[in-house]
C-alpha positions as a printed NumPy array, in Angstrom:
array([[130.158,  74.296,  57.006],
       [128.194,  72.914,  54.128],
       [128.628,  69.168,  54.183],
       [131.534,  69.443,  51.753],
       [133.571,  71.259,  54.408],
       [134.266,  70.041,  57.905],
       [133.006,  72.096,  60.795],
       [135.86 ,  73.102,  63.064],
       [134.084,  73.681,  66.336],
       [136.107,  76.041,  68.496],
       [135.585,  78.484,  71.324],
       [135.773,  81.433,  68.974],
       [133.905,  81.791,  65.718],
       [136.018,  81.014,  62.69 ],
       [135.794,  84.009,  60.412],
       [135.111,  83.054,  56.801],
       [137.342,  84.466,  54.118],
       [136.16 ,  87.605,  52.368],
       [134.294,  86.772,  49.181],
       [134.5  ,  88.675,  45.959],
       [131.38 ,  90.485,  44.807],
       [129.249,  88.593,  42.313],
       [127.019,  90.11 ,  39.595],
       [123.552,  91.117,  40.732],
       [121.205,  88.209,  41.336],
       [123.876,  85.501,  41.13 ],
       [124.74 ,  82.932,  43.78 ],
       [128.02 ,  81.213,  44.325],
       [128.425,  78.079,  46.444],
       [131.18 ,  78.374,  48.988],
       [132.944,  75.119,  48.129],
       [133.624,  74.752,  44.399],
       [135.426,  71.59 ,  43.418],
       [139.011,  72.332,  42.58 ],
       [142.335,  70.64 ,  42.163],
       [144.617,  70.975,  45.152],
       [148.184,  72.038,  44.721],
       [149.477,  69.405,  47.142],
       [148.292,  66.257,  48.792],
       [146.583,  66.489,  52.14 ],
       [146.207,  63.345,  54.199],
       [143.36 ,  63.254,  56.691],
       [142.607,  60.613,  59.296],
       [138.847,  60.348,  59.848],
       [138.116,  59.115,  63.374],
       [134.711,  57.74 ,  64.371],
       [134.234,  56.766,  68.02 ],
       [131.037,  54.872,  68.689],
       [129.524,  52.984,  71.588],
       [130.814,  49.629,  70.358],
       [133.835,  50.422,  68.187],
       [136.569,  52.828,  67.141],
       [136.921,  53.208,  63.369],
       [139.347,  55.23 ,  61.289],
       [140.062,  55.993,  57.656],
       [143.195,  57.447,  56.106],
       [142.385,  59.467,  52.984],
       [144.736,  61.317,  50.647],
       [142.919,  64.334,  49.195],
       [144.53 ,  65.618,  46.017],
       [141.692,  66.804,  43.828],
       [140.113,  63.38 ,  44.292],
       [139.838,  61.472,  47.558],
       [141.941,  58.303,  47.695],
       [141.239,  55.885,  50.529],
       [144.492,  54.183,  51.552],
       [143.706,  52.63 ,  54.945],
       [140.789,  51.481,  57.078],
       [140.902,  50.187,  60.636],
       [138.436,  49.351,  63.388],
       [138.477,  47.687,  66.802],
       [135.79 ,  46.948,  69.407],
       [135.381,  49.404,  72.279],
       [134.493,  48.264,  75.778],
       [130.828,  48.938,  76.701],
       [130.222,  52.038,  78.802],
       [133.224,  54.061,  77.624],
       [131.071,  56.007,  75.136],
       [127.296,  56.144,  75.554],
       [124.893,  58.036,  73.319],
       [127.768,  59.685,  71.488],
       [129.309,  61.133,  74.668],
       [132.404,  60.033,  76.597],
       [131.719,  58.5  ,  80.003],
       [135.274,  57.343,  80.799],
       [137.975,  59.673,  79.461],
       [141.023,  57.68 ,  80.689],
       [139.651,  54.428,  79.249],
       [139.009,  56.072,  75.899],
       [142.492,  57.601,  75.854],
       [144.041,  54.192,  76.512],
       [141.927,  52.575,  73.794],
       [142.815,  55.288,  71.263],
       [146.528,  55.034,  71.99 ],
       [146.476,  51.249,  71.518],
       [144.371,  51.546,  68.364],
       [146.672,  54.044,  66.654],
       [149.749,  52.09 ,  67.692],
       [148.354,  48.743,  66.531],
       [147.345,  50.024,  63.087],
       [150.268,  52.44 ,  62.658],
       [147.928,  55.347,  61.966],
       [149.266,  58.915,  61.738],
       [148.621,  60.913,  64.899],
       [148.336,  64.258,  63.136],
       [145.64 ,  65.946,  61.026],
       [142.821,  63.93 ,  62.565],
       [139.195,  64.867,  61.998],
       [136.915,  63.558,  64.73 ],
       [133.224,  62.915,  64.193],
       [130.591,  64.209,  66.599],
       [127.126,  62.659,  66.538],
       [124.756,  63.269,  69.433],
       [121.27 ,  64.666,  69.78 ],
       [122.852,  67.655,  71.533],
       [124.   ,  69.237,  68.265],
       [121.985,  71.918,  66.512],
       [122.289,  72.819,  62.808],
       [120.323,  75.667,  61.243],
       [120.388,  77.659,  58.008],
       [120.117,  81.44 ,  58.41 ],
       [119.55 ,  84.177,  55.809],
       [121.374,  87.374,  56.726],
       [120.953,  90.564,  54.697],
       [122.841,  93.839,  54.61 ],
       [125.972,  92.754,  56.501],
       [129.202,  93.267,  54.579],
       [131.815,  93.332,  57.352],
       [133.053,  89.86 ,  58.283],
       [133.459,  90.626,  61.99 ],
       [129.99 ,  92.123,  62.147],
       [128.631,  89.047,  60.357],
       [130.104,  86.807,  63.067],
       [128.42 ,  88.927,  65.739],
       [125.063,  88.778,  63.962],
       [125.33 ,  85.02 ,  63.555],
       [126.025,  84.616,  67.256],
       [123.039,  86.811,  68.115],
       [120.767,  84.873,  65.746],
       [122.03 ,  81.603,  67.213],
       [120.368,  82.541,  70.487],
       [117.001,  82.606,  68.679],
       [117.561,  79.653,  66.342],
       [119.036,  77.05 ,  68.684],
       [117.938,  75.675,  72.028],
       [121.49 ,  75.367,  73.395],
       [122.357,  78.067,  75.975],
       [125.128,  80.135,  74.453],
       [127.214,  80.107,  77.635],
       [127.349,  76.289,  77.317],
       [127.748,  76.137,  73.541],
       [130.518,  75.854,  70.998],
       [129.554,  77.607,  67.76 ],
       [130.797,  77.67 ,  64.199],
       [129.319,  78.801,  60.896],
       [129.984,  78.757,  57.184],
       [128.732,  81.061,  54.41 ],
       [127.031,  78.762,  51.921],
       [126.106,  81.315,  49.263],
       [126.209,  85.044,  48.618],
       [123.997,  87.258,  46.464],
       [124.448,  90.934,  45.626],
       [121.475,  92.876,  44.242],
       [121.551,  95.801,  41.83 ],
       [121.901,  98.251,  44.735],
       [124.957,  96.433,  46.055],
       [123.179,  94.96 ,  49.087],
       [124.659,  91.64 ,  50.174],
       [122.489,  88.687,  51.161],
       [124.145,  85.606,  52.586],
       [122.918,  82.176,  53.46 ],
       [124.771,  80.918,  56.516],
       [124.812,  77.434,  57.98 ],
       [125.219,  77.487,  61.736],
       [126.146,  74.591,  64.027],
       [126.279,  74.513,  67.783],
       [127.106,  71.793,  70.275],
       [127.397,  71.573,  74.025],
       [130.941,  72.326,  75.144],
       [131.393,  69.655,  77.83 ],
       [131.035,  66.589,  75.548],
       [133.504,  68.092,  73.083],
       [135.965,  68.83 ,  75.885],
       [135.851,  65.169,  76.949],
       [136.713,  63.968,  73.446],
       [139.504,  66.517,  73.146],
       [140.9  ,  65.529,  76.55 ],
       [140.95 ,  61.833,  75.568],
       [142.636,  62.581,  72.247],
       [145.287,  64.768,  73.841],
       [146.023,  62.083,  76.426],
       [146.502,  59.636,  73.554],
       [148.841,  62.153,  71.86 ],
       [146.493,  62.664,  68.902],
       [146.51 ,  66.024,  67.107],
       [142.993,  67.04 ,  66.09 ],
       [142.648,  69.218,  62.986],
       [138.888,  69.551,  63.377],
       [135.702,  68.169,  64.884],
       [133.052,  67.487,  62.286],
       [129.356,  66.692,  62.434],
       [128.848,  63.016,  61.561],
       [125.825,  63.87 ,  59.409],
       [128.051,  66.003,  57.155],
       [130.595,  63.177,  56.905],
       [127.862,  60.737,  55.869],
       [126.773,  63.019,  53.054],
       [130.354,  63.477,  51.844],
       [130.859,  59.718,  51.812],
       [127.644,  58.655,  50.116],
       [126.112,  61.316,  47.866],
       [127.368,  63.65 ,  45.11 ],
       [127.697,  67.365,  45.61 ],
       [125.39 ,  69.507,  43.488],
       [128.389,  71.041,  41.674],
       [129.225,  67.59 ,  40.288],
       [125.767,  67.093,  38.753],
       [124.743,  68.147,  35.255],
       [121.233,  69.155,  36.339],
       [119.737,  70.582,  39.502],
       [118.462,  67.844,  41.843],
       [114.686,  67.49 ,  42.076],
       [114.819,  65.194,  45.082],
       [116.646,  65.456,  48.372],
       [119.577,  63.243,  49.282],
       [118.543,  61.282,  52.376],
       [121.039,  59.16 ,  54.299],
       [120.494,  56.991,  57.366],
       [123.366,  55.438,  59.311],
       [122.271,  52.822,  61.868],
       [124.829,  52.614,  64.639],
       [125.029,  50.438,  67.733],
       [123.091,  52.663,  70.133],
       [121.957,  55.555,  67.928],
       [121.303,  56.379,  64.297],
       [121.982,  59.512,  62.251],
       [119.585,  60.864,  59.634],
       [120.868,  63.535,  57.228],
       [118.969,  65.289,  54.44 ],
       [120.578,  67.569,  51.84 ],
       [119.631,  69.503,  48.731],
       [123.032,  68.651,  47.266],
       [124.698,  71.776,  48.664],
       [123.927,  71.998,  52.375],
       [122.685,  69.697,  55.098],
       [119.122,  70.964,  55.398],
       [118.098,  68.616,  58.186],
       [119.82 ,  66.255,  60.599],
       [118.624,  64.239,  63.529],
       [120.316,  61.749,  65.827],
       [117.847,  59.041,  66.839],
       [118.138,  57.175,  70.128],
       [117.757,  53.9  ,  68.274],
       [120.485,  51.531,  67.135],
       [121.135,  47.943,  66.172],
       [121.465,  47.02 ,  69.847],
       [117.682,  47.431,  70.079],
       [117.272,  44.413,  67.816],
       [119.594,  42.327,  69.975],
       [117.646,  43.387,  73.065],
       [114.364,  42.417,  71.408],
       [115.685,  38.93 ,  70.676],
       [117.068,  38.586,  74.198],
       [113.68 ,  39.469,  75.713],
       [111.783,  37.142,  73.406],
       [114.002,  34.085,  73.852],
       [115.578,  34.684,  77.273],
       [119.035,  34.982,  75.707],
       [122.071,  36.859,  76.938],
       [123.015,  39.913,  74.823],
       [125.937,  37.97 ,  73.312],
       [123.678,  35.058,  72.349],
       [121.135,  37.438,  70.857],
       [123.842,  39.187,  68.845],
       [125.06 ,  35.894,  67.417],
       [121.522,  34.915,  66.414],
       [120.616,  38.27 ,  64.846],
       [122.53 ,  37.816,  61.606],
       [121.262,  34.276,  61.129],
       [117.87 ,  35.811,  60.407],
       [116.427,  36.823,  57.057],
       [113.732,  39.51 ,  56.937],
       [112.949,  39.072,  53.27 ],
       [109.471,  37.85 ,  52.375],
       [110.866,  34.631,  50.911],
       [113.435,  34.148,  53.674],
       [113.422,  30.683,  55.251],
       [114.342,  29.76 ,  58.802],
       [113.889,  26.046,  58.425],
       [112.45 ,  24.116,  61.351],
       [114.007,  26.203,  64.135],
       [111.1  ,  27.908,  65.955],
       [113.538,  30.243,  67.744],
       [114.437,  31.925,  64.468],
       [110.815,  32.593,  63.613],
       [110.183,  34.087,  67.062],
       [113.334,  36.204,  66.818],
       [112.313,  37.462,  63.398],
       [108.876,  38.481,  64.71 ],
       [110.497,  40.264,  67.659],
       [112.855,  42.389,  65.579],
       [110.129,  43.146,  63.039],
       [108.099,  44.641,  65.885],
       [111.136,  46.576,  67.099],
       [111.789,  48.003,  63.634],
       [108.37 ,  49.642,  63.789],
       [109.784,  52.043,  66.408],
       [112.56 ,  53.115,  64.046],
       [110.077,  53.428,  61.175],
       [107.841,  55.758,  63.206],
       [110.822,  57.961,  64.077],
       [111.865,  58.121,  60.438],
       [108.39 ,  58.95 ,  59.196],
       [108.063,  61.771,  61.737],
       [111.467,  63.181,  60.754],
       [110.789,  63.021,  57.021],
       [107.39 ,  64.659,  57.479],
       [108.965,  67.433,  59.544],
       [111.561,  68.073,  56.829],
       [108.939,  68.174,  54.086],
       [106.911,  70.669,  56.083],
       [109.803,  73.146,  55.924],
       [109.854,  75.865,  53.211],
       [111.934,  74.91 ,  50.185],
       [112.083,  71.214,  50.998],
       [112.549,  68.779,  48.116],
       [110.775,  65.553,  47.296],
       [112.11 ,  62.316,  48.772],
       [112.752,  59.578,  46.241],
       [114.748,  57.133,  48.382],
       [116.735,  56.704,  51.582],
       [120.312,  55.453,  51.476],
       [120.973,  53.302,  54.53 ],
       [124.306,  52.176,  55.949],
       [125.783,  50.855,  59.195],
       [126.657,  47.37 ,  60.373],
       [123.004,  46.467,  60.926],
       [122.453,  46.603,  57.156],
       [124.223,  43.234,  56.99 ],
       [120.913,  41.8  ,  58.205],
       [119.288,  40.374,  55.042],
       [116.048,  42.127,  54.167],
       [116.522,  45.115,  56.493],
       [116.159,  47.709,  53.714],
       [113.11 ,  45.938,  52.32 ],
       [111.45 ,  45.805,  55.746],
       [112.074,  49.507,  56.398],
       [110.649,  50.267,  52.957],
       [107.539,  48.242,  53.763],
       [107.054,  49.997,  57.104],
       [107.689,  53.562,  55.898],
       [106.48 ,  53.262,  52.284],
       [109.625,  55.074,  51.199],
       [112.183,  53.298,  48.955],
       [115.332,  52.217,  50.824],
       [118.643,  51.262,  49.238],
       [121.821,  49.933,  50.83 ],
       [124.49 ,  52.625,  50.393],
       [127.97 ,  52.122,  48.985],
       [130.485,  53.575,  51.503],
       [133.119,  53.702,  48.738],
       [130.944,  55.689,  46.323],
       [132.923,  58.928,  46.65 ],
       [136.495,  57.658,  46.985],
       [139.146,  55.887,  44.979],
       [140.236,  52.681,  46.662],
       [143.599,  50.936,  46.965],
       [145.138,  48.009,  48.835],
       [142.164,  45.695,  48.383],
       [140.004,  47.73 ,  50.777],
       [136.932,  47.189,  48.602],
       [136.977,  43.522,  49.62 ],
       [136.424,  44.215,  53.321],
       [133.215,  42.811,  54.743],
       [132.806,  45.556,  57.35 ],
       [132.546,  48.541,  54.998],
       [128.993,  49.37 ,  56.078],
       [130.345,  50.12 ,  59.565],
       [132.963,  52.479,  58.135],
       [130.889,  55.015,  56.183],
       [131.159,  57.822,  58.764],
       [134.903,  57.274,  59.214],
       [135.411,  57.396,  55.439],
       [133.406,  60.6  ,  55.098],
       [135.399,  62.226,  57.901],
       [138.571,  61.71 ,  55.885],
       [137.126,  63.134,  52.66 ],
       [137.493,  66.749,  51.581],
       [135.587,  68.294,  48.68 ]])
């Protein structure tokens, strides 16, 4: 369950494979990069408030992206990362997979709500795998705010150290989510005749898609990898040390807030505001000609971006207050809203942290002219869901 492995949330804890003993004082990451003996094709499925997106990735040592697809989703079907209308979602998924001829097996679904908890735990002196699972479940009660009778849990051993006396110390990454929202997604997928191989945390998928794993670097990272994906009605912030996702937060802020700000300022309908949004330019030298509406709209969304900036600053400060946190050198930002010229520069001005538009194809090989698509920024989570490391 480091971000280079999907989390397979299930009703029973998945027991990790027994690890060989390492020399005293050494640490081994749980997910070394290795060549696979056969190809494994994964369909990454991202269901958002405004769209369904999917990637088809062939993982054979390297990840090869062979297909991308996305369609709009009717408003109200999914809200805040949770399904509100299961039959409508099932119908939409069935039509989507049929239209784009996507495989209906080995699908990895992304989960991104503020009702997911991720924590790192250090557990000493437990050698038996079944006993480890019991200890993790007990510690989950203390570490997470989700009631265990309502939760779905999973964990992954990130590293293991054995001292000179033979005592084992393990670092475990634990994730928990409320069961009901997951059940609704599973019900919709089953009704659409989709076979889920796993349900992953969207923050992990973002990291897989956009940043290198520590094992691929020649030197230890001195700064954290920070990724922000701005969705339609919510945004996901993920921070990693290159091995595990140390911090994640789902913000109740998305690009729709900018459309709403324009609509309020100019008395527009949401559709009119959406059409106007990407005519704007937030860069200091951006020009809006003689149209006073554009200047007013720009001022409105600049004010709205201050809300996002405050949330980001608070989250970054919280992370840096944690023991072992790394410096922050930049934030990689993705999502369809990044098509707004000057967005990264404005967020940098407001937060005083460097922002850079991410490349959603940074970690995959690409075929079939997919690199030429203009909607790649909206596909980063879907791509990461299809990638295995």
